[in-house]
N, C-alpha and C positions, 0 to 999 in steps of 0.2 A: 504494500500500500504506500502511496506517495505521502511524504511528510510535507509540511507547509512550504519549505524552501523549494522542494521539487515542483509543487503545484504552482508557486509563484513563477518559477522559471518557465514551466510549460505554458502558463497563461500568457506570459510575455512573448514566447515564441509564436504563439497563435495570434497575437495581437488582439486578444479578447478582453473586453471590458468586464467589470463586475456585473453590469446590467445584462450583458449578453450571456454570461455564465449563469446568472440567476434564471434567465428565461429558458435556457436549454436544459438546465439540471432540475428545475422545479424547486430549488432552494430559495427561500425569500431573500430579496436583495439586502435587507438589513443584516441577515445572518452571514451572507457572503462578505459584506463589508467588514463585519466584526472579525471574521476568521482571517481575512487577508491583512487587516490592520494589526492583528495580534491581540485584540481586545478579548477574544474568546480563546482561552488556552486549551480547553479540552472539548472540541466539537463532538457531537454524537457520531457514532459509527456510520449510521445510515446517511448522514449529511456528507461526511467525507467520501463515502462510496459514490454518492450521486455526483459530487464534484469531480472525483477522480475519473468516473466513467466518461464524462463529457470532455475532460482535458486529455483523455487518452484517445480521442478521435479527431481526425482532421477532416473538415467538411469543405468540399469544393465541387465544381462542375467541370466536366470536360465536354468535348464536342459530341460525345455519345449520350450525354444526359447526366443526371445527378449521380454522384459517387461519394462513398464514405470509405476512408481508410482507417482501420482500427489499429492503433499503435500498441495496444495492450495485449494483442492476441498473437504476437510474433512467436511465442514459445510453442504454440500448438503445431503439431506435425500433420500434414495431410499429403496424400499421394496424388500426383497428376501425371498422366501418361499421354503425351502426343496430342494430335488433333484429329477428331473423329466426327462421324455423322450418325444419324439415326440407324443407318444400315449396320454400323459397327455395334451400336447399342443393342439392337435386337439380336445380334449374333453372340452376345455374352452368354456364358454358361448360366443355367438356371440358379445355381447356388451362389452366384456372384452378384452382390448388391452394389449398384453404382448409380450416380447421377451424371448426366452429360451437360456441361455448362460451357457455352462458347467453344464447342469442339474439344473440350478436355474432360477426361473421366476423373471423377472423384469417388473413390471407393468407400463403402460404408460397412461398419461392423454391425453385428446383430444387436438390437436394443436390449438393455438390461432390465432388471426387475422394477426399479424406480421409474424408468422411462415408460414401461408398460402400464404401471399403475396410474401414472400421471395422465398419459394420453387417454386411458380408459375413462377416468373421472371427468376429464375435460370434455371428451366426446359426449358422455352421458348428459352433463349439465347443459351443453349447448344444444344437443338434440332435443331434450325435453323443452327447452325454451322455444325452439322453432316450432315444435308440435303445438305448444299452447298458443303461440301467436299466429301461426299459419303464415301464408305468404310463399313466395317462390324459392326462398333460400334452402339450402341443404348443406350438411356437414359431411366431410369425407376424411378417411384416414389413409395413411400409407400402408402398403405400397399402391399408389395410384398415380399414373403418369400425368404430369402437367407440361404441356408444350408451351412454355412460358412466352417465347417470342414468336410462336407460330411458324417456326422454321425447322430445319433438320439438324440444328447444332446445339439445341438446348432442351433437355428433358429433366425435370426435377420431381422429387417425391416428398412434398412437405409432410411432416408428421401429422398435421391436422390442418384442414382448410375449410372455408365457407365459400360456396358458390351461389350467387343469386340469379345468374342468367343461365338457366338450365339448357338453353339451346347450345351452349358450348360444352356440355357434358355428353360424351359418347362412351361406348363400351371400351374403347382403347385408352380413354383418359380425357383430360380437360384441355381445351385449346384457349390460350390466352391467360390473362392474370386472374387469380382468385380475388375475391373481395377481402378476405381475411386469411392470413397464413400464420401458423404457429410451429416453431421448431423447438425441440427439447435437446439441450446441449449434452454431448458426451465428450470424453477426452479426445476422441478421434475426429469430431465434427466442429470443434470450437472455432477454428480459423475460418472455415467455410461458412458457418452460420452467422458469425459476427461481422464478416466483411464481404466475402464473395456473394453469398446469397442475399444479404442485406441490400447490396447495390443492385443486384439483378431484380429483386422484387420491387424496389423503388422505381427503377427505370422502366420496368414492364407495366406498371400501373396498379400494383397491389395497393389497396387503400390502407390496410393496417397489418402490421407484422409484429408478432410477439416472439421473444427469445426467452424461454424458460430454462434457467441454469441452476440445476440442483447442486452442481459442484461449487458454485459461488453463493448459493442461497438467495437468488434474486430473479426477478422477472423484469425484462426491459420491453417496453411497448413503443412502437413507432407508428404514428399516424402521419401519412405522407401528404402534406399540404403545401405544394409549391417547392421552393428551393431548399427549405430547411424543415425537417420533420419535427412534429411535436413528440418529445421523448418523455416517457414515464419510467420511473425507476422504483421498484417495489421489492419488499422482502417476501420470502416464501411463507410469511405469516399474515400477509396483507390481503385485503379485498381489492381486486383489480377490475376496473370498469372496462367493458368491451366497447370500444369507440364507435364501431359501426352501428351499434344499437344504443338507444338512450336509456334503457332500463334493465340491462343485463350486466352483472358483475360476477366474478369468480372469486370465492373466498378460499384462498389457499390454506388459511388457518384451519379449515375443516378437514384437511387431508392428514390424517393421523400418521400415515407412513412417512411423512416428511419430518416428523419430530426427531 
């Protein structure tokens, strides 16, 4: 975790004001001012974590669209092999799980116990909400292919997603961007989910993206509105609002297996 001097240095490198840091982290401006002036000697852990998360990301745009580079995830290892297409993807052995992103394969390990329990609870709560409310949306679980860019170079399998335009859902998968995407972090997927897939989901037109990280005990939410996403940072004991709905929240504190 960053100490105060490291946070000051990083904030200066980014050219970020206290106001901007407050807006991106959700930490009140007065609290940010007190921390960086030294008036607050022992900030709360969640506050430091929120500030550190924002300071660990570089936000910019390039000619291909919005992009985020996560500086804090460099330690994660992920495997990339060459440049491929859908033809190569469909030729993979059945036992091999992989996603194809911009012509590169990202191999995935099998999900563990916590992952399975989390995705099951989340699916159940969202499915029950949709059943009560009605409407065109539906929720899907991996493995289900998403042709995110509607081309032959990208196929992803989000852990959980909500699709409201059912004309884009076919037997082979989903064409285009889901309305809501959720990924659960494992040691092998951290770099991909925090950076590579975050950028892809943003540029493809996903409305909301959640990263649930049991390893770090937090939930990051991104609502993509223009050049800068609205970022929410929560603990695994918090109630997290689903942005695409006005009256749905997930209470992670109810999940006893996370204690």
